[in-house]
C-alpha positions in Angstrom: 0.4 -0.2 0.3 2.4 2.4 0.5 4.3 2.2 -2.9 0.8 4.1 -4.0 2.1 7.0 -2.2 4.1 9.7 -4.8 7.9 10.0 -3.2 6.7 13.7 -3.0 4.1 12.6 -0.3 6.7 9.6 1.4 7.2 9.8 5.0 7.5 7.7 8.7 4.0 6.2 9.3 3.6 5.2 13.1 0.8 3.0 14.2 -1.6 4.6 16.8 -2.6 2.7 19.9 -6.2 3.7 21.4 -5.7 4.3 25.3 -8.2 1.6 26.1 -8.3 -1.8 27.5 -8.2 -4.8 25.5 -11.4 -5.7 24.7 -11.7 -2.3 22.9 -8.1 -2.7 21.0 -9.2 -6.2 19.6 -12.6 -4.6 17.8 -10.2 -0.9 16.8 -10.3 0.0 13.8 -6.4 0.1 12.7 -5.3 3.9 12.0 -1.8 4.8 11.3 -0.4 8.5 11.3 1.9 9.5 8.3 4.3 12.2 8.6 5.1 14.2 5.7 6.9 16.9 7.0 7.0 20.2 4.7 4.8 18.9 1.4 4.0 20.8 -2.1 0.7 21.0 -1.9 -0.2 19.3 -5.5 1.5 16.2 -5.1 0.1 15.4 -1.8 -3.8 16.3 -3.1 -3.0 13.5 -5.7 -1.5 11.2 -3.2 -5.0 11.2 -1.1 -7.1 11.2 -4.3 -5.1 7.8 -5.5 -5.3 6.7 -1.9 -9.1 6.5 -1.6 -9.3 5.7 -4.9 -7.2 2.3 -5.1 -8.5 1.5 -1.1 -9.6 -1.7 -0.2 -11.9 -3.5 2.1 -8.9 -4.0 4.1 -7.0 -1.3 3.9 -6.2 0.8 7.1 -7.1 4.2 7.2 -4.4 6.6 8.2 -4.2 10.4 8.8 -1.1 12.8 7.8 0.2 14.9 9.3 2.1 17.5 7.4 2.9 21.5 7.0 2.6 22.6 3.2 4.5 25.3 1.0 2.0 28.7 0.2 -0.7 28.1 -1.7 -4.5 28.8 -2.1 -6.8 25.6 -2.2 -10.6 26.6 -3.4 -13.4 24.5 -2.9 -15.8 23.3 -5.3 -18.4 26.2 -3.8 -15.6 28.8 -4.2 -17.2 32.4 -5.7 -14.9 34.4 -8.0 -15.1 37.4 -5.5 -13.8 35.1 -2.9 -10.2 34.4 -4.6 -6.9 36.4 -4.2 -6.6 40.3 -4.6 -3.1 41.0 -5.7 -1.2 38.0 -4.2 1.2 35.9 -6.6 0.6 32.2 -4.3 -0.6 29.8 -6.7 -4.4 28.8 -6.2 -5.3 24.9 -6.2 -9.1 24.8 -7.4 -9.6 21.2 -5.4 -13.1 18.7 -4.3 -13.5 19.2 -1.0 -16.2 21.0 0.1 -15.9 24.9 1.3 -14.7 28.5 0.0 -11.7 29.6 -0.2 -8.4 29.4 2.3 -4.5 29.5 2.8 -2.0 26.9 4.0 2.0 27.3 4.9 4.6 26.7 6.9 3.6 27.1 10.3 0.4 25.9 10.3 -0.2 21.4 11.0 -2.3 20.2 8.3 -3.9 16.6 9.5 -5.8 14.6 6.3 -8.1 12.1 7.7 -8.1 9.2 4.7 -11.1 7.2 6.7 -13.5 4.9 5.3 -16.3 6.4 7.0 -19.0 3.0 6.3 -16.4 1.1 8.1 -16.3 3.4 11.9 -20.1 4.2 11.1 -19.2 7.8 10.5 -21.4 10.2 8.8 -19.8 13.6 7.7 -21.6 15.7 10.2 -20.1 13.7 13.3 -16.6 13.5 11.6 -16.4 17.5 11.2 -17.7 17.3 15.0 -14.8 15.1 16.0 -12.6 16.9 14.1 -13.5 20.6 15.6 -13.6 18.5 19.1 -10.0 17.6 18.8 -8.8 21.1 17.9 -10.7 22.5 21.0 -9.9 19.5 23.2 -5.9 20.3 22.0 -6.1 24.1 22.8 -7.5 23.3 26.4 -4.2 21.5 26.9 -2.7 25.1 26.8 -5.5 26.8 28.7 -7.3 28.4 25.7 -10.8 27.9 25.4 -12.2 27.6 21.8 -15.7 27.0 20.0 -17.6 26.4 17.1 -19.9 28.8 14.9 -23.4 27.9 13.8 -23.2 27.5 10.3 -19.8 28.0 9.9 -17.5 24.8 10.3 -14.2 25.3 11.6 -12.9 26.5 15.3 -12.6 29.7 17.1 -11.3 31.9 19.6 -13.1 35.0 20.3 -14.6 35.6 16.7 -11.5 34.5 14.7 -11.2 31.5 13.1 -8.0 29.2 14.0 -8.7 25.9 12.7 -10.3 25.5 9.4 -11.5 22.4 7.9 -13.2 20.9 4.7 -13.5 17.1 3.5 -14.8 15.0 0.4 -16.1 11.6 0.0 -16.0 9.6 -2.4 -17.1 5.7 -2.5 -17.2 5.4 1.2 -14.2 6.7 1.5 -13.3 10.6 3.1 -9.8 12.4 2.2 -8.8 16.2 3.4 -8.7 17.1 6.5 -8.4 20.1 9.4 -5.7 22.7 9.2 -4.8 24.7 12.6 -2.6 27.7 12.5 0.0 27.7 15.1 2.9 30.0 13.8 3.0 30.9 10.0 2.4 34.6 8.5 -1.2 35.4 8.7 -0.6 38.2 5.6 -1.9 35.8 3.0 -5.9 35.5 4.4 -6.1 39.4 3.7 -5.6 38.8 0.7 -9.0 36.6 0.8 -12.2 35.8 2.2 -11.1 33.1 4.1 -14.2 30.9 4.1 -16.1 33.0 1.7 -16.1 35.2 4.7 -15.0 38.6 3.8 -13.2 40.7 6.8 -13.3 37.3 8.8 -10.6 37.7 11.1 -7.7 35.1 11.6 -5.6 33.6 14.2 -2.9 31.5 15.1 -1.8 29.4 18.3 1.5 31.7 19.2 -1.1 34.9 19.0 -3.1 33.3 21.9 -0.5 32.6 24.4 1.0 29.4 23.4 4.6 28.6 22.4 4.8 25.1 21.7 5.7 24.4 18.0 3.9 23.2 15.4 5.6 19.6 15.5 4.5 19.5 18.8 1.0 20.9 18.7 0.2 18.8 15.5 1.2 15.3 17.4 -1.4 16.5 20.3 -4.0 17.2 17.5 -3.0 13.7 15.9 -3.5 11.7 19.5 -6.5 13.8 20.4 -8.5 13.1 17.3 -7.3 9.1 17.2 -8.5 8.9 20.7 -12.0 10.7 20.1 -12.5 8.2 16.6 -11.6 5.3 18.5 -14.1 6.9 21.6 -16.9 6.9 18.6 -15.8 3.3 17.1 -16.3 2.2 21.2 -20.3 3.7 21.5 -21.0 2.8 18.5 
């Protein structure tokens, strides 16, 4: 299976172990964490689609933990008026839901390559789990974050600190969640983030969290793994 991932998206793989007893571990659906480092967007996007298209019934689910070179990604609902104004950063048209966002170094991205049917998951509950993983991660650093009705993502005092978007194909989902940690936020000023003109954007560094991106990425992956495991146990 690993040979199906293009070299540009190759990285170390770690098996995630749920913090639970033997009974839960025995029925836990396998989940692998892949570290991709600083990755170019287009090749990673192609790898996600290839992984999803070629996966079989027994293909383990994966979380891909990475950061991206500077890029705007425009989802299926993106309208022309939300596109970058006066920026030479490339724009990638992608097949996730939602509008437009920015990815760059210093932002933690986790792509969720999951078999939804096998995990008995629907999109709305999965979105809720992803948001909760971010909220729990920030709470460990004494920062209170919230959801916003009708605007998926995670917010602190009205400013967006994490964005998410998903795509489902043949029962498998891909794309995922992006948490702003310690990055250049200026490129967000050239767009209407997630389709909202004037939406404030923040990052964990500006919220008083000194932990680096690598550390917060590992913590976010662990929180998400635990929530996925708990969902499986409950259902």
